[in-house]
LUMRO-597639 format. One line per field, with one value per residue: residue in one letter; x, y, z of N, C-alpha, C, O in turn; residue number from 0. Coordinates in steps of 0.2 Angstrom, whole numbers. Atoms other than C-alpha are relative to their C-alpha. Example, Ala and Ser with C-alpha at 12.3 -4.5 7.8 and 13.67 -1.06 7.14 Angstrom:
resn: (a | s)
nxx: (4 | -4)
nyy: (-6 | -6)
nzz: (0 | -1)
caxx: (62 | 68)
cayy: (-22 | -5)
cazz: (39 | 36)
cxx: (4 | -4)
cyy: (6 | 5)
czz: (0 | 3)
oxx: (9 | -1)
oyy: (5 | 11)
ozz: (3 | 4)
resi: (0 | 1)
% end
This chain:
resn: (m | v | f | i | d | g | q | n | l | f | y | a | a | k | e | a | f | g | s | q | y | p | d | y | d | v | k | a | l | a | e | r | v | c | k | v | n | a | l | v | p | v | a | i | r | f | y | t | g | v | p | d | a | q | d | n | l | k | w | s | g | f | w | a | n | k | l | l | g | m | s | r | d | g | v | k | v | y | s | r | p | l | k | y | r | n | k | t | v | k | l | p | d | g | k | t | h | s | f | l | s | a | s | e | k | g | v | d | i | r | i | a | l | d | v | i | r | s | a | i | k | k | e | y | d | v | a | l | i | f | s | q | d | q | d | f | s | e | v | a | d | e | v | r | l | i | s | a | e | q | d | r | w | v | q | v | a | s | a | y | p | a | s | p | a | f | k | n | g | r | g | i | n | k | t | n | w | i | k | i | d | r | a | t | y | q | a | c | l | d | t | y | d | y | g | i)
nxx: (5 | -5 | 1 | -3 | -2 | -4 | -4 | -6 | -2 | -2 | -2 | -3 | -1 | 0 | -5 | -3 | 1 | -1 | 5 | 5 | 8 | 3 | 1 | -1 | 6 | 1 | 0 | -6 | -5 | 0 | 2 | -6 | -4 | 2 | 1 | -7 | -3 | 2 | 5 | 8 | 4 | 7 | 1 | -5 | 5 | -5 | 1 | -3 | 7 | 7 | 1 | 9 | 3 | -1 | -7 | -5 | 2 | 0 | -2 | 9 | 4 | -5 | 2 | 9 | 2 | -3 | 2 | 5 | -3 | -7 | 8 | 4 | -9 | 1 | -4 | 3 | -2 | 1 | -4 | 3 | -1 | -8 | 1 | -4 | 0 | -3 | -6 | 0 | -6 | -4 | -2 | -4 | 0 | 2 | 5 | 2 | 8 | 6 | 6 | 6 | -4 | 6 | -3 | 5 | 0 | 6 | 3 | -7 | 3 | 3 | -4 | -1 | 9 | 4 | -6 | 4 | 7 | 0 | -4 | 4 | 5 | -1 | 1 | -6 | -7 | -3 | 0 | -6 | 2 | -2 | 0 | -2 | 1 | -1 | 4 | 6 | -2 | 1 | 5 | -3 | -1 | 5 | 3 | -4 | 0 | 3 | -1 | -1 | 8 | -3 | -6 | 3 | -7 | 0 | -5 | -1 | -2 | 4 | -3 | -2 | -4 | -7 | -6 | -6 | 5 | 3 | -8 | 2 | 3 | 4 | 5 | 5 | -3 | 4 | 2 | -6 | 2 | 2 | -2 | -1 | -5 | 5 | 4 | 6 | 5 | 3 | 6 | 6 | 1 | 10 | -1 | 9 | 1 | 6 | 2 | -9)
nyy: (-4 | -5 | -4 | -5 | -6 | -3 | -4 | 3 | 6 | -4 | -4 | 7 | 3 | -7 | -2 | 4 | 1 | -12 | -2 | -8 | 2 | 10 | 6 | 12 | 4 | 3 | 6 | 1 | 2 | 2 | 8 | 2 | 0 | 6 | 4 | 0 | 1 | 5 | 0 | -2 | -4 | 2 | -6 | -6 | -4 | -5 | -5 | -3 | -8 | -1 | -8 | -7 | -2 | -4 | -3 | -2 | 5 | 7 | 9 | 4 | 0 | 5 | 1 | 4 | 5 | 8 | 6 | 7 | 8 | 8 | 7 | 4 | 7 | 8 | -3 | -5 | -6 | -5 | -7 | -3 | -8 | -7 | -3 | -8 | -2 | -7 | 6 | -5 | 1 | -3 | -1 | -1 | -6 | 1 | -3 | 5 | 1 | 5 | 0 | 6 | 10 | 6 | 7 | 8 | 2 | 8 | 7 | 5 | 2 | 7 | 9 | 4 | 4 | 4 | 4 | 5 | 0 | 3 | 3 | 4 | 3 | 7 | 1 | 1 | 2 | -5 | -5 | -1 | -6 | -3 | -9 | 1 | -4 | 9 | 2 | 10 | 4 | 1 | 1 | 6 | 6 | -1 | 5 | 9 | 3 | 3 | 9 | 6 | 1 | 3 | 6 | 1 | -6 | -4 | -9 | -11 | -5 | -6 | -4 | -8 | 2 | 0 | -3 | -5 | -6 | 0 | 1 | 7 | 6 | 3 | 2 | 1 | 5 | 2 | 0 | 1 | -8 | 2 | -6 | 0 | -3 | -6 | 3 | 4 | -2 | -4 | 4 | -3 | -6 | -4 | -5 | -4 | -10 | -4 | -5 | -3)
nzz: (-1 | -1 | -5 | 3 | -5 | 5 | -3 | 0 | 5 | 3 | 1 | 1 | 11 | 2 | -4 | 5 | 5 | 3 | 2 | -5 | -1 | -2 | 8 | 3 | 1 | -7 | 1 | 4 | -7 | -3 | 5 | 5 | -6 | -2 | 7 | -2 | -6 | -2 | -5 | 1 | -5 | -5 | 1 | -3 | -4 | 0 | -4 | 3 | 1 | 3 | -4 | 1 | 6 | -2 | -1 | 5 | 3 | 6 | -3 | -1 | 2 | 5 | -5 | -2 | 5 | 0 | -1 | 4 | 5 | -1 | -2 | 4 | 3 | -2 | -4 | -3 | -3 | -8 | -1 | -9 | 2 | -4 | -7 | 0 | -6 | 4 | -1 | 3 | 3 | -3 | 6 | -4 | -3 | -7 | 0 | -2 | 2 | 0 | 4 | -2 | 3 | 2 | -3 | 0 | -7 | 1 | 5 | -4 | -3 | 4 | 5 | -8 | -4 | 2 | 0 | -6 | -1 | 8 | -1 | -5 | 2 | 7 | 10 | 2 | -1 | 0 | -5 | 5 | -1 | 6 | -6 | -4 | -10 | -2 | -7 | 1 | 1 | -4 | 1 | 1 | -2 | -1 | 6 | -1 | -2 | 3 | 5 | -1 | -6 | 4 | 2 | 6 | 0 | 0 | 0 | 3 | 5 | -2 | 6 | -1 | 7 | -1 | 5 | -4 | -3 | -4 | -8 | -5 | 1 | -6 | -2 | -4 | -6 | -5 | 10 | 4 | 3 | 7 | 8 | 7 | 3 | 2 | 7 | -4 | -4 | 10 | 3 | -2 | -3 | -1 | 1 | 4 | -2 | -7 | -4 | 0)
caxx: (2 | 7 | 7 | 11 | 16 | 15 | 22 | 35 | 38 | 36 | 47 | 63 | 60 | 60 | 78 | 83 | 76 | 73 | 55 | 44 | 27 | 20 | 22 | 23 | 9 | 3 | -2 | 10 | 26 | 19 | 14 | 31 | 41 | 33 | 34 | 53 | 56 | 46 | 29 | 9 | 2 | -16 | -19 | -14 | -17 | -9 | -10 | -6 | -13 | -24 | -22 | -39 | -44 | -43 | -25 | -19 | -33 | -23 | -13 | -33 | -36 | -24 | -26 | -45 | -43 | -26 | -38 | -49 | -41 | -31 | -50 | -56 | -39 | -43 | -32 | -38 | -36 | -33 | -33 | -30 | -32 | -13 | -12 | -5 | 4 | 14 | 36 | 45 | 66 | 82 | 89 | 109 | 109 | 100 | 85 | 70 | 53 | 38 | 26 | 15 | 24 | 9 | 14 | 2 | -5 | -14 | -8 | 9 | -1 | -13 | -1 | 4 | -15 | -18 | -1 | -6 | -24 | -19 | -7 | -18 | -30 | -21 | -21 | -3 | 12 | 22 | 21 | 28 | 29 | 34 | 42 | 56 | 51 | 58 | 45 | 34 | 53 | 43 | 26 | 41 | 44 | 25 | 21 | 37 | 29 | 13 | 19 | 27 | 9 | 5 | 17 | 15 | 29 | 26 | 38 | 41 | 48 | 50 | 55 | 61 | 69 | 88 | 102 | 118 | 110 | 101 | 112 | 97 | 98 | 91 | 76 | 66 | 75 | 71 | 66 | 71 | 74 | 70 | 80 | 72 | 80 | 77 | 72 | 59 | 52 | 52 | 44 | 31 | 28 | 8 | 8 | -14 | -15 | -24 | -25 | -5)
cayy: (0 | 17 | 32 | 49 | 64 | 76 | 90 | 81 | 72 | 91 | 100 | 83 | 83 | 102 | 101 | 85 | 90 | 112 | 106 | 123 | 114 | 96 | 91 | 70 | 59 | 54 | 37 | 35 | 36 | 27 | 9 | 13 | 14 | 0 | -10 | -8 | -12 | -28 | -24 | -22 | -7 | -13 | 4 | 23 | 35 | 54 | 69 | 86 | 104 | 115 | 135 | 145 | 150 | 166 | 167 | 160 | 156 | 149 | 136 | 133 | 131 | 120 | 111 | 107 | 101 | 89 | 81 | 76 | 69 | 59 | 54 | 51 | 39 | 26 | 38 | 40 | 58 | 69 | 86 | 97 | 119 | 126 | 135 | 154 | 160 | 178 | 169 | 185 | 183 | 191 | 199 | 201 | 218 | 216 | 223 | 211 | 205 | 197 | 189 | 174 | 156 | 143 | 125 | 108 | 104 | 85 | 75 | 69 | 63 | 54 | 44 | 38 | 33 | 25 | 17 | 9 | 7 | -2 | -12 | -18 | -24 | -35 | -25 | -24 | -32 | -16 | 0 | 10 | 29 | 42 | 57 | 58 | 64 | 54 | 56 | 40 | 33 | 30 | 22 | 7 | 4 | 3 | -8 | -21 | -23 | -28 | -42 | -48 | -46 | -55 | -67 | -61 | -53 | -36 | -19 | -1 | 7 | 24 | 31 | 51 | 56 | 57 | 67 | 75 | 89 | 85 | 84 | 71 | 56 | 49 | 38 | 36 | 28 | 12 | 9 | 3 | 16 | 15 | 30 | 40 | 44 | 59 | 46 | 37 | 54 | 63 | 48 | 54 | 68 | 76 | 87 | 94 | 111 | 113 | 128 | 136)
cazz: (0 | -3 | 8 | -2 | 10 | -4 | 2 | 8 | -11 | -19 | -11 | -9 | -30 | -28 | -20 | -34 | -47 | -52 | -51 | -46 | -44 | -39 | -57 | -55 | -59 | -40 | -49 | -61 | -47 | -37 | -49 | -59 | -40 | -33 | -52 | -51 | -34 | -35 | -27 | -30 | -25 | -16 | -15 | -14 | -3 | -8 | 6 | 5 | 12 | 5 | 4 | 7 | -8 | 3 | 5 | -11 | -24 | -41 | -29 | -20 | -35 | -44 | -28 | -28 | -47 | -44 | -31 | -42 | -55 | -44 | -35 | -51 | -57 | -43 | -28 | -12 | -6 | 12 | 13 | 27 | 24 | 28 | 46 | 45 | 59 | 59 | 57 | 59 | 52 | 61 | 44 | 42 | 44 | 60 | 56 | 57 | 47 | 48 | 36 | 35 | 34 | 29 | 38 | 35 | 55 | 54 | 39 | 47 | 59 | 47 | 37 | 54 | 60 | 43 | 41 | 57 | 56 | 37 | 46 | 60 | 49 | 36 | 21 | 17 | 18 | 13 | 19 | 4 | 10 | -3 | 14 | 21 | 39 | 50 | 64 | 53 | 57 | 74 | 65 | 57 | 74 | 77 | 60 | 67 | 81 | 75 | 63 | 75 | 87 | 70 | 66 | 49 | 39 | 38 | 32 | 28 | 14 | 12 | -5 | -12 | -24 | -25 | -37 | -32 | -31 | -18 | 0 | 10 | 4 | 17 | 20 | 33 | 50 | 53 | 30 | 20 | 8 | -12 | -23 | -35 | -48 | -59 | -78 | -64 | -58 | -79 | -83 | -73 | -73 | -74 | -88 | -89 | -85 | -66 | -66 | -64)
cxx: (2 | -4 | 4 | 0 | 5 | 1 | 7 | 5 | 0 | 8 | 9 | 1 | 1 | 8 | 5 | 0 | -1 | -7 | -4 | -6 | 0 | -3 | -1 | -9 | -1 | 0 | 2 | 6 | -2 | -1 | 7 | 5 | -3 | 2 | 7 | 4 | -4 | -9 | -4 | -3 | -8 | -4 | 5 | -3 | 8 | -3 | 4 | -6 | -2 | 2 | -6 | 1 | -1 | 4 | 2 | -6 | 5 | 5 | -6 | -3 | 0 | -1 | -5 | -1 | 4 | -5 | -3 | 1 | 3 | -7 | -2 | 5 | -1 | 7 | -3 | 3 | -2 | 2 | -1 | 0 | 8 | -3 | 5 | 0 | 7 | 7 | 1 | 12 | 6 | 6 | 11 | 2 | -1 | -7 | -4 | -7 | -5 | -5 | -4 | 4 | -8 | 5 | -5 | -1 | -8 | 3 | 4 | 0 | -8 | 3 | -2 | -6 | 1 | 6 | -2 | -5 | 2 | 3 | -3 | -5 | 0 | 0 | 7 | 4 | 8 | -3 | 4 | -1 | 5 | -1 | 9 | 1 | 1 | -3 | -6 | 11 | -8 | -10 | 5 | 2 | -6 | -1 | 6 | -7 | -10 | 1 | 4 | -5 | -5 | 0 | -2 | 7 | -2 | 5 | -2 | 6 | 2 | 6 | -2 | 6 | 7 | 3 | 6 | 0 | -3 | 2 | -7 | -2 | 1 | -4 | -5 | 3 | -3 | -7 | 4 | 0 | 2 | 2 | -3 | 0 | -2 | -1 | -4 | -3 | -3 | -4 | -7 | -6 | -6 | 0 | -9 | 3 | -8 | 1 | 5 | 0)
cyy: (5 | 5 | 5 | 6 | 8 | 5 | 0 | -3 | 7 | 5 | -7 | 1 | 9 | 0 | -4 | 3 | 6 | -3 | 6 | -2 | -6 | -2 | -8 | -1 | -5 | -10 | -4 | -2 | -5 | -7 | 3 | -3 | -9 | -8 | -3 | -1 | -9 | -2 | 2 | 5 | -2 | 7 | 6 | 4 | 3 | 8 | 6 | 3 | 3 | 7 | 2 | 4 | 10 | 4 | -3 | -2 | -2 | -6 | -4 | -3 | -7 | -7 | -7 | -4 | -7 | -6 | -1 | -2 | -6 | -5 | -2 | -7 | -5 | 6 | 3 | 6 | 2 | 8 | 5 | 8 | -2 | 5 | 5 | 2 | 6 | -6 | 9 | -4 | 5 | 3 | 2 | 7 | 3 | 2 | -9 | 1 | -7 | -1 | -7 | -5 | -6 | -9 | -3 | -2 | -9 | -5 | -3 | -9 | -9 | -4 | -3 | -6 | -6 | -2 | -3 | -5 | -5 | -7 | -6 | -6 | -5 | 5 | 4 | -3 | 3 | 6 | 2 | 9 | 5 | 4 | -5 | 3 | -6 | 0 | -7 | -4 | -5 | -5 | -8 | -3 | -4 | -8 | -8 | -3 | -3 | -8 | -2 | -4 | -9 | -6 | -1 | 5 | 6 | 8 | 5 | 1 | 8 | 2 | 9 | 0 | 0 | 3 | 2 | 6 | 2 | -4 | -7 | -1 | -4 | -4 | 0 | -4 | -9 | -4 | -3 | 4 | -1 | 8 | 2 | 3 | 8 | -4 | -4 | 5 | 5 | -6 | -1 | 4 | 2 | 9 | 4 | 3 | -1 | 5 | 6 | 6)
czz: (-1 | 2 | -4 | 4 | -6 | -2 | 1 | -9 | -3 | 0 | 2 | -11 | -1 | -3 | -7 | -5 | -3 | 2 | 5 | 0 | 3 | -7 | -1 | 0 | 7 | -3 | -5 | 2 | 2 | -2 | -6 | 5 | 3 | -7 | 0 | 3 | 4 | 3 | -3 | 4 | 0 | -1 | -1 | -1 | -4 | 7 | 3 | 4 | -3 | 0 | -2 | -9 | 1 | -1 | -9 | -6 | -5 | 4 | 6 | -7 | -6 | 2 | -2 | -8 | -1 | 2 | -1 | -5 | 3 | 0 | -7 | -4 | 7 | 10 | 7 | 2 | 5 | -2 | 5 | -4 | 3 | 7 | -3 | 7 | -3 | 2 | 1 | 1 | 3 | -7 | 1 | 0 | 6 | 0 | -3 | -8 | -2 | -8 | 2 | -1 | 1 | 2 | -1 | 7 | -2 | -5 | 2 | 4 | -4 | -1 | 4 | 3 | -8 | -1 | 6 | -1 | -3 | 4 | 4 | -5 | -8 | -5 | -3 | 4 | -1 | 1 | -5 | 1 | -2 | 7 | 0 | 8 | 2 | 6 | -5 | 2 | 10 | -4 | -1 | 6 | 3 | -4 | 2 | 4 | -2 | -4 | 4 | 9 | -5 | -6 | -10 | -1 | -3 | -3 | -2 | -2 | 1 | -9 | -3 | -3 | 4 | -5 | 6 | -1 | 8 | 10 | 4 | -5 | 1 | -2 | 5 | 6 | 0 | -6 | -2 | -6 | -7 | -3 | -6 | -2 | -7 | -8 | 7 | 1 | -8 | -1 | 1 | 1 | -7 | -5 | 0 | 5 | 8 | 1 | 1 | -7)
oxx: (8 | -10 | 10 | -6 | 10 | 1 | 12 | 11 | 6 | 12 | 7 | 5 | 2 | 10 | 10 | 5 | 1 | -10 | -3 | -10 | 5 | -8 | -3 | -14 | 1 | 4 | 0 | 8 | 2 | 1 | 6 | 7 | 0 | 2 | 7 | 10 | -3 | -12 | -2 | -5 | -11 | -9 | 11 | -8 | 13 | -9 | 10 | -12 | -3 | 4 | -8 | 5 | -2 | 4 | 3 | -5 | 5 | 4 | -7 | -8 | -4 | -1 | -5 | -5 | 3 | -6 | -5 | -2 | 5 | -9 | -4 | 3 | 2 | 11 | -4 | 9 | -8 | 7 | -6 | 3 | 10 | -8 | 10 | -4 | 10 | 6 | -4 | 15 | 4 | 11 | 13 | 7 | 2 | -10 | -1 | -8 | -5 | -7 | -5 | 7 | -11 | 10 | -10 | 4 | -13 | 0 | 3 | 2 | -9 | 3 | -7 | -6 | 2 | 4 | -7 | -4 | 3 | 1 | -3 | -6 | -4 | 0 | 7 | 4 | 13 | -8 | 9 | -6 | 11 | -6 | 11 | 5 | 0 | -1 | -10 | 11 | -9 | -15 | 2 | 3 | -5 | -1 | 4 | -10 | -10 | -2 | 6 | -5 | -7 | -3 | -4 | 11 | -5 | 3 | -7 | 11 | -1 | 12 | -7 | 11 | 8 | -2 | 6 | 5 | -3 | 3 | -5 | -6 | 4 | -3 | -10 | 1 | -9 | -12 | 10 | -5 | 7 | -2 | -1 | -1 | -7 | -3 | 0 | -9 | -9 | -10 | -11 | -11 | -6 | 0 | -10 | 6 | -14 | 1 | 3 | 5)
oyy: (5 | 5 | 3 | 8 | 10 | 7 | 3 | -4 | 7 | 7 | -5 | 0 | 11 | 2 | -1 | 2 | 6 | 2 | 7 | 3 | -9 | -5 | -11 | 3 | -10 | -14 | -10 | -8 | -9 | -11 | 1 | -9 | -14 | -13 | -9 | 0 | -12 | -7 | 6 | 5 | 0 | 7 | 6 | 6 | 1 | 9 | 5 | 1 | 0 | 8 | 2 | 7 | 13 | 9 | 2 | -8 | -8 | -12 | -10 | -6 | -9 | -12 | -13 | -8 | -13 | -12 | -5 | -7 | -12 | -10 | -8 | -12 | -10 | 2 | 9 | 5 | 0 | 10 | 6 | 9 | -6 | 7 | 4 | 3 | 6 | -11 | 12 | -7 | 11 | 0 | 4 | 8 | 8 | 1 | -14 | 6 | -12 | 4 | -9 | -5 | -7 | -11 | 0 | -4 | -11 | -11 | -9 | -14 | -15 | -9 | -6 | -12 | -12 | -5 | -8 | -11 | -10 | -13 | -12 | -12 | -8 | 2 | 8 | -3 | 0 | 6 | -1 | 11 | 6 | 5 | -10 | 6 | -12 | -3 | -11 | -8 | -11 | -4 | -13 | -9 | -9 | -14 | -14 | -8 | -9 | -14 | -7 | -8 | -14 | -9 | -5 | 9 | 5 | 14 | 7 | 0 | 11 | 3 | 12 | -3 | -1 | 5 | 3 | 9 | 8 | -9 | -13 | 2 | -8 | -5 | 2 | -10 | -10 | -6 | -4 | 7 | -5 | 12 | -2 | 9 | 11 | 0 | -8 | 3 | 7 | -5 | -4 | 4 | 2 | 15 | 8 | 3 | -1 | 7 | 12 | 9)
ozz: (1 | 1 | -4 | 4 | -7 | -8 | -1 | -10 | -5 | -4 | -3 | -16 | -7 | -9 | -9 | -8 | -9 | 3 | 11 | -1 | 5 | -9 | -6 | 1 | 7 | -1 | -6 | 1 | -1 | 2 | -12 | 4 | 2 | -5 | 1 | 1 | 9 | 5 | -8 | 10 | -5 | -4 | -2 | -5 | -5 | 7 | 5 | 4 | -8 | 5 | -7 | -12 | -4 | -3 | -12 | -8 | -5 | 2 | 7 | -7 | -9 | -2 | -3 | -9 | -3 | -1 | 3 | -7 | 1 | -2 | -7 | -7 | 5 | 13 | 7 | 3 | 7 | -5 | 9 | -9 | 7 | 8 | -5 | 12 | -8 | 6 | 0 | 5 | 2 | -7 | 7 | 4 | 9 | 5 | -6 | -11 | -4 | -11 | 8 | -6 | 7 | 1 | 2 | 9 | -4 | -6 | 4 | 4 | -4 | 1 | 4 | 5 | -7 | 4 | 4 | -1 | 0 | 3 | 3 | -4 | -12 | -10 | -8 | 10 | 0 | 4 | -6 | -2 | 1 | 9 | -1 | 11 | 1 | 10 | -2 | -2 | 10 | 0 | 2 | 6 | 6 | -1 | 1 | 2 | 0 | -3 | 3 | 14 | -2 | -10 | -13 | 2 | -8 | -1 | -4 | 1 | 5 | -10 | -1 | -3 | 10 | -8 | 12 | 1 | 11 | 13 | 4 | -9 | -2 | -7 | 3 | 6 | 3 | -5 | -2 | -8 | -8 | -5 | -11 | 0 | -8 | -11 | 8 | 2 | -10 | -2 | -2 | 4 | -13 | -3 | -4 | 10 | 9 | 7 | 1 | -9)
resi: (0 | 1 | 2 | 3 | 4 | 5 | 6 | 7 | 8 | 9 | 10 | 11 | 12 | 13 | 14 | 15 | 16 | 17 | 18 | 19 | 20 | 21 | 22 | 23 | 24 | 25 | 26 | 27 | 28 | 29 | 30 | 31 | 32 | 33 | 34 | 35 | 36 | 37 | 38 | 39 | 40 | 41 | 42 | 43 | 44 | 45 | 46 | 47 | 48 | 49 | 50 | 51 | 52 | 53 | 54 | 55 | 56 | 57 | 58 | 59 | 60 | 61 | 62 | 63 | 64 | 65 | 66 | 67 | 68 | 69 | 70 | 71 | 72 | 73 | 74 | 75 | 76 | 77 | 78 | 79 | 80 | 81 | 82 | 83 | 84 | 85 | 86 | 87 | 88 | 89 | 90 | 91 | 92 | 93 | 94 | 95 | 96 | 97 | 98 | 99 | 100 | 101 | 102 | 103 | 104 | 105 | 106 | 107 | 108 | 109 | 110 | 111 | 112 | 113 | 114 | 115 | 116 | 117 | 118 | 119 | 120 | 121 | 122 | 123 | 124 | 125 | 126 | 127 | 128 | 129 | 130 | 131 | 132 | 133 | 134 | 135 | 136 | 137 | 138 | 139 | 140 | 141 | 142 | 143 | 144 | 145 | 146 | 147 | 148 | 149 | 150 | 151 | 152 | 153 | 154 | 155 | 156 | 157 | 158 | 159 | 160 | 161 | 162 | 163 | 164 | 165 | 166 | 167 | 168 | 169 | 170 | 171 | 172 | 173 | 174 | 175 | 176 | 177 | 178 | 179 | 180 | 181 | 182 | 183 | 184 | 185 | 186 | 187 | 188 | 189 | 190 | 191 | 192 | 193 | 194 | 195)
% end
């Protein structure tokens, strides 16, 4: 079963391959990574934070359209509104600058709950998490306990973009790491215009 942390995947692809927006085809990328690693996806789930239309009409519309397209393609989507807060940074000249900073709230915990619940329900043998968020190492520990309790083989793997330009060459600790190279990623680009 595939669990995709949309924002984490985008920022990794941006750093590794220069992606300017979430240009990946979720289903194609999940299926290709699974096929290359001799895995069969029984379900694909996608999770992301979405800006409010009043805060950013362009990206709110993009995500509404992209999530609808994914859903029609058989991907189970989960979105949460982004939360905004004032953030202040100190500039090199000693002055401070304040701005609104968006952050996801509840997306990672939703992924964690779904990975654990699906393991308990015996819905997969491999949980493939597209993320490098180290918080998910705790999920991997929990899945190992579930595997022992159920006396069955279950594992967690993490997939992530990798290139010489990307400094973070690590998957999620305590998981099997699957690197996504540029050729694989580029073969799974979503060329549909979602309104950006």
